[in-house]
N, C-alpha and C positions, 0 to 999 in steps of 0.2 A: 743113634745118629752115626752115619758112616762117612768115610772120607770121600771127597769128590775124586772118582777114579781118573778123570781127565787130568787132574793135577799130578797124578802119580805116573804119568807118562812123560819122560824127558826125551823128546825126539824118538830115537830108536830104543831107548832104555825103558823097560816096564817095571815099576816098583809096586804095582797095585796088589800083588800077592804077598809082598814082604815090605810094608811101608816103614822101614827103619834102616838107618845106615849105622854101621858099627864104626865108631871113631877110632882111628889108629894112632892117635897122639901118644898113647901109653906104651905102645909096642917098642921094645928096645930101650925103653926109659924106665918107668916104674913097673913094667911087666917084662920079666926076662924072657928069653926065647921059649923055654918050656911052658911058662904061664901063657905067653902070647899064643902059642900053638894050641893049647887047651881051649882058650877062649874062641879062637878062630874055628876050630873043629866043632865046638858046641854051637856056635852061631849058625854055621851052615847046616848042621844036623837039625837045628831048631827051625829051619825054614828061611833064615836070613840069606840075603844075596849081595847087598852092597857094603863094601869096605871103603871107608873114607880116610885118606891120609894126605900128607903134604911133604914136599922134598925137604922142608926145613925141620921137620920133626926128627930128633929132638936136640937141635943145635944149642938150645938154652941151657942144657944140663952140663955140668963140669965134665970135661973130657970127651964131650960129644961134638961132632962137626956138622950134623945134619945128614939126613938120609938113613938114619938108623931104623925108623919105622918101615920105610919102603924096603929096606934090605931084609928085615924079618918077614914081612909079608911076601916078598919074592921067594925067599927060601921055603916058606910054608907052601906057597903055590906050587913050586917045583917038586917038593917032597910029596904032596898030596895028589898032584895031577888033576886039580879041580878048576883050572883056569876058566873053562867055559861055563862053570856053574856060578861064577861070581861076577859082580860088577865092581870094577876097581876105579876109584876116583882119587886123583891127586892134584897138586897145586904147584904153581910157580910164582916167584917174585921175591921170596924171603930167604932162600938158601944163601949162606955166606959167599958161595962161589958163583951164584946165579941171581944177583940182585936186580930187581926191576923187571920191566916188560918190554925192553927193546927186542926187535925181531931176532937178533942173534942170540939173545939170552933165552927167549922162549924156546928156540930151537935146541940150544945146547942143554938146557934144563930138562926138556922133554926126553932127549936122548939119554941123559944120565938117569932119569927116573925109569925109563924102559929097561936099562941095564940092571938097575937095582931090583926092580920088580920081576925081572927075568921073564918078560912078556913082549909080544910084538905090537901091542896096542894098549892105549889108555882109554878106558870106556868113557870117562868124564874128566876133562882137563880144565881146571879153574885158573883164572887170573886171581891170585890169592888176595892181593891188596892193590889198589889203584896205583899207577905210576904216572904222576902228573908231568914228569920230565920227558916222557915219551908220547909222541902224538898217538891218539887212539887209532888213527888210520893204520899206523905201523903195527900196533899190537893186534888189532882185529884181523889184519891181513895175515900176520904170522900164525895166529891160532887157526884161521881158516885153511891155510896151506897145509897144516898138519892133518886136518881132516881130509883134504884132497889126497894126501899121500897115504891115508889109511893108518897113520900112527895114532890118531885120536878119533874116537867115534863121535863124541858130542862135547860142546864147549859150555863152560860154566863161569859165572862171575861171583866173586866173594868180596864182601866189605866195600861195595861201591855205593855211592849216593844215587838217588833216583835220577838226578840230572845227568850223571855220567852214564847210567844205564841207557837213558834215552839217547845220549850221544852215540854210544856204541851201536845201538840198534839202527840209528840213522845212517851211520857209516856202512854198516853191513848191507842195508837196503840199497844205498846209493852205489856201492862198489860191487854188489852181487856176491857178497861173502856169506859163508855159513854163519847163522845166527846163534848166539848163546841160547840154551834151553833151560838153564838152571841158575838159581840164585841162592847163595849161602850167606844168610845174615845171622846176627846175634838175636835170638828170640826164644823166650820161654815164659812160664807163668810169672816170673819176677822181672822180666825184661820185655816190655811190650811196645817199645818205641817203633818196632817194625810195622805196626798196624796203621801207620800214617802214609807218608809219601812212598815209602819203599814197597809196601804191599800194593799200593795203587799202580806202581810201575810194574810189579810182577803180573798184575791183572792185565794191564795195558799190553804187555808184550808176551803174554802166555807163558811166563816162566814158572817152572816147578820150583818150589822153595824147600830147601833142606837146612833147617835151622841148626846152628851149632850151639854147644853148651845147653842142650835141651834140659838138663837137670840143674841149671844155674850153678855150675862149678861144684855140684854135689849137694847143694842146699836142699834140693827137692827130693833127695833120697829120704829125708826125714831124720838123718843122723844128727843134724846140727840143731840142738835145742838148748834151752837155758840149763846151765850146769853140766852139759855134756862136753867131754874132751874128745876130739877126733884126730887121729894120727893120719894126716894126709898133707901132701904138698900144697893143696889148695885150701886148707882149713881156714886160714886167715881171711881169704877172699870170700869163701862160702859163708863164713860167720857174719860177714857184713850185712847179709840179708835178714839176720835175726832181729828185726825191729817189730813194731806193732803190725805192720802190713804182713811181714813174713810169718808172724805167729798166727795171724788170721788165715793165711793161705794154708799153713800146716794143719790148722784145726779142721778145715774143710777137706783137705786131702786125707786126713785121718778118718774122718767120717765116711767118705766115699770108699776108701780102701777097705774099711771094716765091712761095709755093705757087700762088697764084691769078694771079700776074702783074698784081696790082692795086695801086693806091696805098694807103699806110698809112691815109690819111683815109677811104677807101672802106670798109676793113675795120672801122674804129672805128664808123662810122655803120651799117654792116650789122649789127654786134653789137647796137647800140641798137635798130635797127628791129624786131628780133624778140623783144625783151623783153616780158614780160607787160604787157598793157594799152596798149602803145605803138601809136599809129596812124601817126605820122609824126614822125621827128626833125626839128628845125629847125636849119639851118646856113646861113651866109651866104657869099657869094663876091664879092670885089671885081673879079675878073678871070675870063676864060674858063679860064685855067689852074687857078684855084681851084675853078671850077665842075665841071670834068671828073670828079674823084673823087666828087663828090656825085651826079652822074648815074649813075655806076657803082654806087654804093651802093644805088640803088633796086632793082637786080636781082641783086646779088651774093649768092649763097647760101653760107653757111658751114656746115661739118659740125657735128654735135653735139660732136665732139671739140674742134674749133677754138673753138666757143662756150664750152665748159667751160674750156678753157685760158685764154681771155681773162678769163672770170669769176673764175677762181682767181687769176690774176696781179694783178687789180685789187682783190682782197678786202682 
């Protein structure tokens, strides 16, 4: 079974040959500069093209103020001279100095991101979280203006409800604005709530979907099992999935992985990659060892039987 190539086209951005986005949340946080550069180099060498970050990464870490990930990515882009080979996605609304989605905030945040990324355009710019205090007309117009000026190529929406997606699209149509082309929701084998109203909205509006936490905070790597201790900032959260359903999913992942001689994480991402509306899962890697299964997942083809078994186990 192969991905629907139509869903891998986000306006002018084509992900059909590399249906995976490398999550940048770890860069400048749990991955230092040299480790980040090594992962980015290997990702591009392995055929990857999209790098996903946000202006808020990693403001949650002690001593950090936000923008660390964009800064590392920008320095890597400048040092490697590979800007035209990659698709850079970033987000606005959560940076401590650029909260919300008022027009002035969207503008100032985009300009700050461009400086940190050391580039003249953002390929895909997301509204990171909805801002109910700002009229959608204002937010939609602000994003559209950035496209008109060439600072942004395409618009994305992240963490929005189906109703608010409909509202944004209605505003864009009514006011003649550039429409969002991408949706970034929480979706993976362990988190399947997306498959209801949100997926219907993506179908309705032709949105390519780029699910974050494709590996369920690391649980779907297979590291989190009974009796295992994992040294990770997300260990406690990932461990919450280790219940009867989680064990059932791991058992099927193990069997499919063994049949393909592939890592468990690669199988989990390969399942997600071919789900309806999905253009590219997003997954991060701190090390080359963690990156390897993600590169494998870009081309790993699962049979209809295997896909159905994983779907049933995670139901």
